[in-house]
C-alpha positions as CSV (number, residue, x, y, z in Angstrom):
1,M,8.7,-3.7,13.7
2,L,7.4,-5.1,16.9
3,K,4.7,-2.5,17.3
4,D,3.2,-3.9,14.1
5,T,3.5,-7.6,15.3
6,I,0.3,-9.6,15.4
7,L,0.5,-12.3,18.1
8,S,-2.3,-14.4,19.3
9,Y,-2.8,-17.7,21.1
10,I,-5.6,-19.9,22.5
11,N,-5.6,-19.9,26.3
12,D,-6.6,-22.8,28.6
13,D,-10.2,-21.7,28.5
14,G,-10.2,-22.2,24.7
15,N,-10.5,-18.4,24.0
16,L,-8.4,-16.6,21.4
17,V,-6.3,-13.9,23.0
18,Y,-4.5,-11.2,21.0
19,I,-1.2,-10.0,22.4
20,N,-1.8,-6.7,20.7
21,D,-4.9,-6.1,22.8
22,L,-2.8,-6.8,25.9
23,V,-0.1,-4.4,24.7
24,S,-2.8,-1.7,24.3
25,A,-4.1,-2.4,27.8
26,F,-0.7,-2.3,29.5
27,D,1.2,-0.2,27.0
28,N,4.1,-2.5,27.6
29,W,5.2,-5.4,25.4
30,Q,7.1,-7.1,28.3
31,S,3.9,-7.2,30.4
32,A,1.9,-8.5,27.5
33,L,4.3,-11.2,26.6
34,G,4.7,-12.1,30.2
35,I,1.0,-12.8,30.4
36,F,1.4,-15.0,27.2
37,L,4.2,-17.0,28.9
38,G,2.3,-17.4,32.2
39,A,4.2,-19.6,34.6
40,S,6.6,-20.8,31.9
41,N,9.9,-19.2,30.9
42,Y,9.4,-20.0,27.2
43,K,6.8,-21.1,24.6
44,F,7.4,-22.2,21.0
45,I,5.2,-21.0,18.2
46,D,4.6,-22.9,14.9
47,I,6.1,-26.3,15.6
48,S,4.7,-29.1,13.6
49,M,3.7,-32.6,14.7
50,S,4.0,-35.8,12.7
51,N,0.8,-37.7,11.6
52,E,1.3,-40.2,14.4
53,M,2.0,-37.4,16.9
54,D,5.2,-39.1,17.8
55,S,7.7,-36.4,16.8
56,A,7.8,-32.6,16.8
57,T,9.7,-30.5,14.2
58,F,11.1,-27.1,14.8
59,T,11.5,-25.4,11.3
60,S,14.2,-23.0,10.4
61,G,12.8,-19.5,9.7
62,T,9.3,-20.5,10.8
63,T,9.3,-21.7,14.4
64,Q,9.5,-18.9,16.9
65,L,10.4,-18.8,20.6
66,I,9.2,-16.4,23.3
67,F,11.8,-16.6,26.0
68,K,12.1,-14.9,29.4
69,T,15.8,-14.7,30.2
70,S,17.7,-15.7,33.3
71,S,21.3,-15.3,34.4
72,S,22.5,-17.3,31.4
73,L,22.5,-14.1,29.4
74,P,24.4,-11.8,31.8
75,S,24.3,-8.8,29.4
76,L,20.5,-8.7,29.8
77,A,18.5,-7.9,32.9
78,T,16.8,-11.0,34.4
79,G,13.3,-11.3,33.1
80,T,14.0,-9.5,29.8
81,I,11.9,-11.1,27.1
82,I,13.4,-12.1,23.7
83,I,11.8,-13.3,20.5
84,A,13.9,-15.9,18.8
85,T,13.7,-17.5,15.4
86,C,14.7,-21.1,14.6
87,N,18.1,-21.0,12.9
88,K,18.2,-24.8,11.9
89,T,15.4,-27.3,11.4
90,F,15.5,-30.2,13.9
91,T,13.1,-32.8,15.3
92,V,12.4,-34.1,18.8
93,A,11.0,-37.6,18.9
94,E,8.7,-39.1,21.5
95,Q,10.4,-40.1,24.8
96,N,13.5,-38.2,23.9
97,R,15.1,-34.9,24.9
98,A,17.0,-32.1,23.2
99,T,18.9,-29.0,24.2
100,V,18.0,-25.7,22.6
101,Y,20.6,-23.0,22.4
102,V,19.6,-19.4,22.3
103,W,21.8,-16.4,21.4
104,L,21.2,-12.8,20.8
105,S,20.7,-11.2,17.4
106,D,19.6,-7.6,16.6
107,V,18.1,-5.3,19.2
108,E,14.9,-3.3,18.8
109,Q,13.9,-0.5,21.2
110,R,10.3,0.6,20.7
111,S,8.6,3.8,21.9
112,S,4.9,3.7,23.0
113,E,2.2,6.0,21.7
114,T,2.3,7.9,25.0
115,G,6.0,8.6,24.6
116,Q,7.1,6.1,27.2
117,E,9.7,3.6,26.2
118,Y,8.8,-0.1,26.2
119,T,11.2,-2.4,28.1
120,A,13.8,-3.6,25.5
121,I,12.8,-6.6,23.6
122,K,15.7,-8.5,22.2
123,R,15.8,-10.5,18.9
124,A,17.6,-13.8,18.9
125,L,18.1,-17.1,17.2
126,F,17.9,-20.7,18.5
127,S,19.0,-24.1,17.3
128,N,19.8,-27.6,18.7
129,T,23.4,-27.0,17.7
130,Q,25.6,-24.8,19.9
131,P,26.9,-21.8,18.0
132,T,30.6,-21.1,17.7
133,G,32.2,-17.7,18.5
134,I,29.2,-16.6,20.7
135,S,30.0,-15.6,24.2
136,E,26.5,-15.6,25.7
137,V,24.3,-18.6,25.0
138,A,21.2,-19.6,27.0
139,T,20.0,-23.2,27.0
140,I,16.6,-24.8,27.3
141,D,16.2,-28.5,28.0
142,L,13.3,-30.0,26.0
143,T,12.1,-33.3,27.4
144,W,9.3,-35.4,25.8
145,A,8.6,-37.3,29.0
146,V,7.4,-40.8,29.1
147,G,3.6,-41.0,29.1
148,M,3.2,-37.5,27.6
149,D,1.2,-37.9,24.4
150,G,1.9,-35.9,21.2
151,Y,-1.0,-33.5,21.7
152,S,0.2,-32.6,25.2
153,F,3.7,-31.9,23.9
154,Y,2.3,-29.9,21.0
155,H,-0.1,-28.0,23.4
156,T,2.7,-27.3,25.9
157,Y,5.3,-26.1,23.4
158,D,3.2,-24.7,20.6
159,W,0.0,-23.4,22.0
160,R,-1.4,-23.1,18.5
161,A,-0.2,-19.5,18.3
162,N,0.3,-17.3,15.3
163,L,3.2,-14.9,15.2
164,V,3.7,-12.5,12.3
165,L,7.0,-10.6,12.4
166,P,7.9,-7.8,9.9
167,S,9.4,-9.2,6.7
168,S,8.7,-12.7,7.8
169,I,6.0,-13.2,5.1
170,G,7.1,-13.3,1.5
171,L,5.0,-13.5,-1.7
172,S,5.6,-17.3,-1.8
173,D,3.9,-17.6,1.6
174,I,0.6,-16.1,0.3
175,A,-1.8,-18.2,-1.8
176,N,-3.2,-16.8,-5.0
177,G,-6.4,-14.9,-4.1
178,A,-5.7,-15.0,-0.4
179,V,-5.6,-11.2,-0.1
180,G,-8.6,-9.5,-1.6
181,T,-9.9,-5.9,-1.6
182,L,-12.3,-6.6,1.3
183,K,-9.4,-7.7,3.5
184,I,-7.5,-4.5,3.1
185,A,-8.6,-1.5,5.2
186,D,-9.0,1.8,3.4
187,G,-5.7,3.7,3.3
188,A,-3.8,0.6,4.4
189,V,-1.7,0.4,1.2
190,T,0.2,3.6,0.4
191,S,3.0,4.4,-2.1
192,E,5.6,4.2,0.6
193,K,4.6,0.6,1.3
194,I,5.1,-0.5,-2.3
195,A,8.7,-1.1,-3.3
196,D,9.8,0.2,-6.7
197,G,9.3,-2.3,-9.4
198,T,7.0,-4.5,-7.3
199,I,3.9,-3.9,-9.5
200,S,4.3,-4.4,-13.3
201,T,1.7,-4.7,-16.1
202,P,1.1,-8.5,-15.7
203,D,0.1,-7.8,-12.0
204,I,-2.8,-5.5,-13.1
205,A,-6.0,-7.1,-14.3
206,D,-7.7,-5.7,-17.4
207,G,-9.9,-2.8,-16.4
208,A,-8.5,-2.7,-12.9
209,V,-7.2,0.9,-13.2
210,T,-9.9,3.4,-14.1
211,S,-10.1,7.2,-14.1
212,E,-12.1,7.2,-10.9
213,K,-9.2,5.4,-9.1
214,I,-6.6,7.9,-10.1
215,A,-6.5,11.2,-8.1
216,D,-6.2,14.4,-10.0
217,G,-2.6,15.4,-10.4
218,T,-1.3,11.9,-9.4
219,I,0.2,11.1,-12.8
220,S,2.4,13.7,-14.5
221,T,4.8,13.6,-17.4
222,P,7.8,12.4,-15.4
223,D,5.7,9.4,-14.3
224,I,5.2,8.1,-17.9
225,A,8.1,6.3,-19.6
226,D,9.0,7.3,-23.2
227,G,6.8,5.4,-25.6
228,A,4.5,4.0,-22.8
229,V,1.4,5.6,-24.2
230,T,0.6,4.5,-27.8
231,S,-2.4,4.9,-30.1
232,A,-3.3,1.3,-29.5
233,K,-3.7,2.0,-25.7
234,I,-6.1,4.9,-26.2
235,G,-9.7,4.2,-27.0
236,D,-11.5,6.0,-29.8
237,Y,-12.6,9.5,-28.8
238,Q,-10.9,9.3,-25.4
239,V,-8.7,12.3,-26.1
240,T,-10.8,15.5,-26.5
241,E,-10.0,19.2,-26.3
242,R,-11.0,19.1,-22.6
243,N,-8.3,16.5,-21.9
244,I,-5.5,18.5,-23.5
245,R,-3.9,21.3,-21.7
246,L,-2.8,24.4,-23.6
247,G,0.8,24.0,-24.8
248,S,0.9,20.3,-23.9
249,I,1.3,19.3,-27.6
250,S,4.3,20.7,-29.5
251,N,5.7,19.9,-32.9
252,D,8.4,17.6,-31.6
253,A,5.6,15.6,-29.8
254,L,3.9,14.7,-33.1
255,Q,5.2,12.0,-35.4
256,S,5.5,12.8,-39.1
257,G,2.3,12.0,-40.8
258,S,0.4,11.4,-37.6
259,V,-2.1,14.3,-38.2
260,S,-3.9,13.9,-41.5
261,N,-7.1,15.5,-42.9
262,E,-9.1,12.3,-42.1
263,K,-8.2,12.8,-38.4
264,I,-9.5,16.4,-38.3
265,I,-13.2,16.8,-37.9
266,D,-14.8,19.4,-40.2
267,Y,-14.8,22.9,-38.8
268,S,-12.8,21.8,-35.7
269,I,-9.9,24.1,-36.6
270,D,-10.6,27.8,-36.9
271,S,-8.5,31.0,-36.9
272,S,-8.7,31.3,-33.1
273,K,-6.8,28.0,-32.7
274,I,-4.0,29.0,-35.0
275,A,-1.2,31.2,-33.6
276,A,0.0,34.2,-35.6
277,L,2.5,33.1,-38.3
278,A,2.0,29.4,-37.3
279,V,1.1,28.5,-40.9
280,T,3.8,29.2,-43.5
281,D,4.4,28.0,-47.0
282,D,6.9,25.4,-45.9
283,K,4.3,23.8,-43.6
284,L,1.7,23.4,-46.4
285,N,1.8,20.6,-48.9
286,L,0.8,22.7,-51.9
287,T,1.3,19.9,-54.4
288,P,-0.6,20.9,-57.7
289,F,-1.5,17.3,-58.5
290,F,-5.1,16.4,-57.9
291,L,-7.8,14.2,-59.2
292,N,-5.8,11.1,-59.8
293,G,-2.6,12.8,-60.9
294,N,-3.9,15.5,-63.2
295,A,-2.7,19.1,-62.7
296,V,-3.0,22.6,-64.2
297,Y,0.2,24.6,-64.9
298,Y,-0.1,28.4,-65.4
299,L,2.7,30.5,-66.9
300,N,2.9,34.3,-67.3
301,L,5.9,35.2,-69.3
302,R,7.3,38.4,-70.8
303,M,9.5,38.3,-73.9
304,A,11.0,41.5,-75.3
305,K,13.7,42.8,-77.6
306,S,15.1,46.3,-78.0
307,G,17.9,46.6,-80.5
308,S,20.3,43.8,-80.0
309,E,19.2,43.2,-76.4
310,T,16.6,40.5,-75.5
311,Q,14.8,40.0,-72.2
312,N,12.8,36.9,-71.1
313,Q,11.2,37.1,-67.7
314,V,8.8,34.6,-65.9
315,L,6.4,36.8,-64.0
316,F,4.5,33.9,-62.5
317,E,4.2,30.2,-62.8
318,T,2.5,27.4,-60.8
319,A,4.8,26.2,-58.0
320,G,5.7,22.6,-57.5
321,I,5.8,21.5,-61.2
322,N,9.4,21.0,-62.1
323,N,10.4,22.3,-65.6
324,S,13.1,24.0,-67.5
325,K,12.8,26.7,-70.3
326,T,14.9,27.6,-73.3
327,Y,14.5,30.7,-75.4
328,G,15.1,31.6,-79.0
329,N,14.9,35.1,-80.3
330,G,15.5,35.1,-84.0
331,T,14.5,38.1,-86.1
332,N,11.1,36.7,-87.0
333,N,10.4,34.0,-84.4
334,P,10.5,34.7,-80.6
335,V,10.2,31.2,-79.1
336,V,10.1,29.5,-75.7
337,T,10.4,25.7,-75.2
338,I,9.1,24.3,-71.8
339,N,10.4,20.8,-70.8
340,F,8.4,19.2,-67.9
341,T,10.4,16.9,-65.6
342,S,7.6,14.7,-64.3
343,A,4.4,15.6,-66.3
344,R,3.1,15.3,-69.8
345,A,1.1,17.9,-71.7
346,Q,-2.6,17.1,-72.6
347,S,-3.9,20.5,-73.8
348,I,-3.1,24.2,-73.8
349,I,-5.0,27.5,-73.6
350,L,-2.8,30.3,-74.9
351,S,-3.1,34.1,-75.2
352,V,-0.4,36.6,-76.3
353,Y,-0.7,40.4,-76.0
354,D,1.5,43.0,-77.8
355,E,2.6,45.6,-75.2
356,S,3.7,48.0,-77.9
357,S,0.2,48.1,-79.4
358,N,-1.8,48.8,-76.3
359,F,-1.9,45.1,-75.5
360,I,-3.7,44.0,-78.6
361,Q,-4.0,40.3,-78.7
362,K,-1.5,38.6,-81.0
363,L,-1.9,35.3,-82.7
364,A,0.8,32.8,-81.8
365,K,1.7,29.3,-82.7
366,V,2.0,26.3,-80.3
367,N,3.9,23.1,-81.0
368,Y,3.3,20.1,-78.8
369,T,2.3,16.5,-78.9
370,V,-0.3,15.1,-76.5
371,G,1.5,12.9,-74.0
372,N,4.9,14.6,-74.6
373,Q,6.8,16.4,-71.9
374,Q,7.7,19.3,-74.2
375,V,5.6,22.4,-75.2
376,Q,6.9,25.1,-77.6
377,I,5.3,28.5,-78.0
378,L,6.2,30.4,-81.1
379,I,5.4,34.0,-82.3
380,D,6.4,34.5,-85.9
381,D,6.3,37.3,-88.5
382,V,8.0,39.6,-86.1
383,S,10.3,42.3,-87.4
384,G,12.3,44.8,-85.3
385,N,11.7,45.4,-81.7
386,Y,8.9,43.6,-79.7
387,A,7.4,43.2,-76.2
388,Y,4.9,40.4,-75.7
389,S,3.0,39.2,-72.6
390,I,2.3,35.4,-72.9
391,N,-0.3,33.6,-70.7
392,A,-0.4,29.8,-71.0
393,I,-2.6,27.3,-69.2
394,I,-1.4,23.8,-69.7
395,Y,-3.3,20.7,-68.6
396,L,-0.8,18.0,-67.4
397,T,-0.8,14.4,-66.4
398,R,1.8,13.3,-63.9
399,N,4.3,10.7,-65.1
């Protein structure tokens, strides 16, 4: 926008004059650019001279023209100032002449800080080729007169000026390292001035973004892409209790197996940190195997007979050790056979109590082979009815 335009030139006294300073003084772009033009109706900015200073080049998209209109553009009031951009590269050689054609482009109407409107400044294009289909075209006759040296021509038409118009500078126009932190005023770069997608990871130097540079509340969950934060990007001990808001971590936010005993510091979890009913059997890995695959299996079994009716009931057994049981209740030999699916018996401790005799201990037989998956408990010399409580502790090795 023209209010943000930076325009400067070197006057006849050799002093650098900023048009913006003149705008501030007069609060009027037309007055400021009028001073820049002086007695001339036009001046060119950013033309280039050959090494021998015998030709001048007007470059498309680069060379600018400040032009005070006349009756050749009847839709504009006489004296209106336009800023035109070269539309086609062309060269004027020494002792030659060229006609420059100027036609209107977009219009910008600016308001001053005091609320007064600046005189309209028109945007335009110019070329050494007459445009077609344009009703209003102004002309400028460029003559490199005989005896005028290249420097005089350059000084007359270029005035070593510098014009920066909005959007006229692209990334390719800026050398690497040309813009540093010291050259950018505090607050000059805001979110609104950065286009979406302009800054990506390769544009950010390692260590350039630190906690001190990020305002509290600036980054929230919607600002973080799924999967953007991984363990590899988080330094050791960077996430502590103070950094985690209550309720910010839920079950669905944790990957299976991501929390293990090794990752939990001793005594870091106490009852105050566990919600009521948060720990249930299905959330506990109560595998009985321990110490390199060894396990202890406990069985409390009641076997009874009354008349022709038999009853065999498991009152308790260690969970997680898969097995099946078969029962035999002959007249003289109540028997239970235990077949382990994924473990082998190593040793057994057995006690049997006779419920009908005030729980007097009863001798029983055990049949098993070390390393076998089957254990058989047999109570013999029994006649008539019986009721026995059997307790077995079996030491196992996992297959």
